[in-house]
N, C-alpha and C positions, 0 to 999 in steps of 0.2 A: 473149496476147489477154485475158482472163479477169486475167490478174494486174494490166496494166498499168490494166483500168480499179478494180480492186481497191484499187490504192495509192495512184491519182488522190483515192477516194473516203476512205479513211485519213484524208489528207495534210486532207481539210475535215472529217471528223469528231473526228479530236483536236483541231482547233482550236477546234469547238463545245466538245467536252464537258470540255478541258482545258485549253484556252488554250495549247496546242501553240505553241510559233514556230519550232521546228527549229533553234534556235541553234547548239546543244550536242548533237552527235550521238558514241553512242557504236557504233563497229565492230570487229568479231570474227569468229572464223568455228568451226564445231565440225564433225564425222562424223556419220553412221550407217550402220549395217554392213548387211547381206544374207544370208541363208541362203539363199546359190544358190551355185554353182561355175561358174566360168569354162568353156570361151571364150564369149567376146558378143559381139553382133556390133557391127561397124565403127562405131567413132564414140559405143560405148555410154559411159555416164558411172561405170560399178559398176569400181572399178581398185582392186586395191590401194595402200593410202598408210599414212602414219603412223596408228596406231589403238592405244587398249587392248585393241581384238581383231584384231591382224596376223593372223591365220587367215582372216578375213573379208575380202571386198570391203566398199567403202563409196562415196560420194560426198561431198561437202566441200559444206555449208552454211554460205551469208556474212547473216549477220544486221544490220542496223542498226536503233536502236533510241534513240528519247529518252531524258534521264535519268530522268525518268517511268514510263519503261517499255512506252510505246505503240509496237509496233514499225513500222516504214516499208516496207521491202522486204527481200526478199530473194534470194537465188540460188541455185540448184544447180551445182556444177561436179562435174569428176570428181576421182575419190577421190585422185587421187596429183595433185592440185594443192598447190602451194606457197603457204605461205600470204601470201608478199610479194610474188606475181606478180598477186596479185584487185585491191590498190587500184586500179590507175589506171580501169580501168571501174567503179567503183563514183563513183569521184569525178565522174566524168564523165555518169554516170547521177543523183544526186544534183541537182547543178548546172543540169542540162537542166531538171528538176523543179519546184528552188524557186530557182535563181536561182543567180549567181556573190556569195553573199554572204559576209561577214566571221566566218564561223561557225569555232565550235572540234571539233575531231576530236579523241577519245578513240581511242587503238586500245594493245594488248598490245605488247611488245616485237619478237616475230617478222613482224610484219606491215609495217612501213614500210620502206624501203632507206633510203640516204644520196639517190638520188636522187630516192629519194618525195619525199621532205622538204623537197627543194633544190627540186623543182615546187609542192608546195603554198606554198612560199615566194614563188613566182613569178604564183603565181594570186591570193595576197593573203589564201589561206586560213591558220588559226591550226591549231595541234595540240597536244598533250599524251602524250606517249606515253611508253611504259617504254621501258629502257638496259635490254643485255644486259651481263652482268657482265663479259664483257673490258671496257668503256669503262669502269665504273667501278675498276677496275684502272689503266686508264690515268690517269685524274683522281683517282685516292685521295691520291696526292701534292701535289697543287693543293688539293683537299678542306682535308685536314689543317689550313691554314695558316687557314681560315677559322673562324671563329666561331659556334658555335650559336646559333637565335632562335628564340623557342619561340612556335609558331605554334597548339597548342592545350593543355589543361593536359597531356595524354599524349604530346603531340607535336613535338618538335623538328625543325628545318631550317638547314641550312648553302647559300647561295646562290654559286653560280661562273657571271657570266657569260661567254659565247667567242661576239666577234663579235655578231652578229644572233641568237643564242638563250641560254636561260638553263637552267642544271643545276640542281634543286632535290635537294639528299640528305635523307632523311627518314628520322625514327629515331620508330618508335613503339613504346609501353612495351607496349601490348597483341601486336602482332607479334613484339616482342622474344620474350617470354612463352609464346605458341604454336610460333614457332619452337623455343626451345630445349627446350621439352618434346617435342617431336617426334624432334627430333635425337639427346636424351637415351634417349629410350625405343627408338628405332633402334639405337642405340649398342650398348647393353647388351644389347640381343638377339642381332646380332652377337657380343657380345664374349662371352655362352654358349655359341654354339655354336660358336664357335671352343677354347673350353674343351671342349665335350664332344668336337670332335673329336682331340683332343690325348690324351686319353684312349682315345679306340677306334682310336687307329693303324691308319688302314684304309689299302688297298694304294694307291699313289701314283695311279692312276686314279680309284678311287673318291673319293681327296681334290680333286684337280680339281674333279670333279665338284659334288659336297658343299660346298666352299666356294664356287664359281659361283652354286650354288641360293641360297647363305646374301647373299652380294653384290647378287644380284637384287632379295630382297625387302627391302633397305635401301636402296635405291640410293644416291644420292650421297655417304650417311654413310659406304660403305665404303671411301671414298679416305682414312679416316681411321685405321685401319688398315694398317699397314706389315707385308706378311709375308715372312717366309724359309722360302722352298720346297728341297725337299730337292732334289739331282738326277735327272733322269729316270732310272730303270732302262735298261739296255740292250736293243736289240730282242732279243726273242724269251727273253729270262728271262724268270724265274718270279717269279710276282707275289709280292711281299712285304709289311708291314706299314711305312708310314714315320713320321717323325714331322715336326713342323715348327715356327715360334715364329712368332709374331707380337708386338707392339710399337702402343703407342698414337704414333700422327706429332703430335708436341706442336705442331710448328711448322706445322701444316696446322689442327688443333683451334685456333691462336690466331687465323689469318685465320678462320674460319668465327666465332668467339669475338665479333670485330669487324666483323663482318659481321652479324650475326643479328639483325633485327628493322629494318635498312636496307635502302632501296634507292633509288635514283635514276632524275628524272626530268626530261623534255628537252621543252621548250617554245621556240616564237618570241615568247608572250604575256611580254612581260620585261619591261612595266609594271605586271601583275597581282600583286596582294598574294601570297606566296609559301603562307599557308593556305587562299587560296581555289583556289589550283594543285591542293594536297592537297586538299581537297575536288572538286575535279573530278575529280579521278584515282579516288577511292574510288566516282562511279559506275559503274566498268565492272563494281559488284558484278552491278546489275542485270542487264547483260547477261549476267552468267554466270546470276543466277535463271532469266532467261528460258532459255537454252540445257537450265538441271534441269528444267524446268518439261515443255518438250519432249518431253524422252529417259524422262518420268518418269509423271507424271502425265499426259500427252497423248499418252503410248505411238507416238513417232514412231520409236523403234528398238525390236527390228529392223523391218525390212522383207523381208514373203514375196514381195511381188508382183515380176513377169517382165520384163511387158511396158512400156516406157519411159514412154507416158501412163499409165500407171495407177502408176507409178513419182513422177511429178509428182503427180499426183492424192491420193497419199499423204499426203505433201509438205503442198500445199496445202490440205488439210484440216484439217492438224495446224497450219502459219501461223494459219487462222484460227479454232479452237478457243482460241490465246495470243491471240488478240484480246477473244475473248468474256471469257478470265480474266480479260485486264490491266484491260477494262471494269470487273468487279464489282470489283478490288480497288482501283481506285480509289474505286467509290462507298460501298466498308466500311471504305476509308481515312477518308469525309468523314462517313459517318454512325454506322459501326459499328467503331470503331477498333481496337476490340478481338479482332475477330475474325478469323480470316484465311480467304481462299477453301478451301481445303478444309473448313474447319470448316462456313463458310455452306452450302454443298453437300451436306455430309454432315447438316445438319439438314434442308435441304430435302427428301432424296429420299428422305425418310420419308413427304411424301404423294405419295400416288399415284392413276391415274384407274382406275376401274373400268367393267365394264361388267355390270348386273346386270338379269337378264333374267326375264322373270314369263309364263308361260305362260296364255293367255288361253281359257275354255272351248268357241270358236268354233275351235282348233287354230292361231290368230296366237299371234305373240309381242311382248309389252312390254320397251322394251331402254330403260334408265336409264343414261345415262353421267353418271357422277359421281365426284366428286375429296373424299377425303376433308378431311374438318375438319380446319383446321392445329390443333397444339398452341398451348399458351400463351408458348410461348418461338419459334416459329414467327409466330405472330400478329408478336409485336414483331419480329423479323428485319424481317419484311413491311412492318410500319409504320417501321420506321427507315429503308428503302430506298426509299419513297414507291409499292412495288409493290400492285398490287389485284386481286386474283383475278376471273377473269372471271364472271359469272352462271352457275352451271349449265344443262348444255343440256335444250333438251325432250325428252320421252321422244321413240323413235320406236316405230312399231309393223310389224312384219313378217306380208306374209299368204301368207308361201313353206311353211310346212308344211301351211297348207289346201290350197294350189295341189298339194303333191304328194299329200293325201290324194284328191285329187275327179278 
């Protein structure tokens, strides 16, 4: 009940403050884990699922924000909810509140299914989504015949129309440098570790465990190294040292090199400039920033509550804090663009409210509630934001001590 009232209020507030139009919406999901153990009551949302903390139960949080950052709505779902099952309910919810306009939905590749995209086309909704790597493999031959177009100084695109959709193959020099640097660093780490294991010649069981641990640390980069492991020893045989060999899989490396810094977008905005589509997709960074703030500065995780109503309240308060965070960030962007929200709060938190107590001769106590005078940099920030401090509160006098003496 309170959530629905809040979401209705936010719609009007974001329009008044920032001129939000809700024509472009970003949708994504994250999770937050609990420091509590099952079993839980029937229908409890705390469940094990995909998470960076697989040892903990979690809930999934779906969030919709505008490209500028103001959030519109969120939903808490069971921790084992699959991303691809969440979209239809949110489409209904947003259309019920804002109407069935031709808005643009932007999502990561794991959320929409083919059925979802077909349904969105039927509704008249537009979308711009990332695509799984498997689709890039299927379209690679067709894309190879297309010529590159310069979308930005550091960005090139290839366009591939497919029926009523458009695929945009993007190559970003900045992303290329980042991905290549990460891949080289992980590959060197794995290579050094395998060299160390060759010198150590551990037992067969230890070798498998140590290689598995090394591969887990580097993730997908491990597939670039081909291992030649010894035959497993017979059962009940004495443990003995073994050797192994490894080589670089050059064919897979060539495939990785060909795809580094490149990704494939899919949209039914066929008449839109591809540079604009690419710029749209970059706005997904905004929702990633929202999740980062919720998890770090706003402390949405971990959750220690046990009762469902308190869990919902914890997430609700974190969402309200993020609304305040976004509002302050937008005001800083307009009036003090050199400051982040964290820097502004650090400056202002030095101002304190104090109660100063003065005893009187007749046993009473005079209390002055005073805030500390702002320093010059604090005064400048307050002036930039157009904020005025309230007048100092009048003093209060108490007769508690006198009554106790009498």
